[in-house]
N, C-alpha and C positions, 0 to 999 in steps of 0.2 A: 519545517525541518528544525530539529533541535540539535545543536552541536554540543558535544561534551568534552572533546579533547582535540588538539590540533593534529593533523597528519603531517608527516615529514617525507621528503623525497626518499624513496627506497622502502617505505612502509608497505606491508602487504595488508590488503583489506579484505575481510570476509563479509559477505552480504547474506542476510537471512530475511526471508519474507514470511510473514504470518498473517492469516486472516483473523482480525479481531472481532468482526461482527458481520453477519449476513442478515439483512432485514427480511421482513415478510413480503410476499408478492403483492404488488399493487398495480393498478392500471393508471397510466398517464396519457397525455395526448400523443406521446411517442410510441406507446405500446405497453405491454405488460413487462414488469421488471422488478428489481429489488435493489436496495442500497447495500453497498459493500464498504467496509473500512479495512484497509490493509496497512500494516506497519512493516517498514523496511529498516532493519537494524544493521549498523556498520560497526565492526570491531577490528582492531589492529592485530598484528601478529602476537602480541602479548595478551590477547583476550580482553583488552580494555575497550569499553564502549566509546566510540568516537562520534556517533550520530544516530538519530532516528528520524525517518521521514514517515509521515502519515498521509495516506491517500484516501480520500472519501469520494466515492463514485457511485453512479447509478447505471447498472447494466440492464439492458432491455432487449426484447425481441420485437422487431418491427411488425406492425400489423400487416396482414396479407391484404393485397389489393384484390377487389372482387373481379 
């Protein structure tokens, strides 16, 4: 998380999520899936940027048991 400005009591915070990257399908021991990178942006009531979180994750579908 990168912080850009302090929040104060009474501030209203707007949260916006955006997908930055979706990787190609690949097979792992967990199953077939892909890498995702998601940015979560926080702004205050004046539209000022207060923080950005970046999530890197791997989403997959479990292999079916025979």
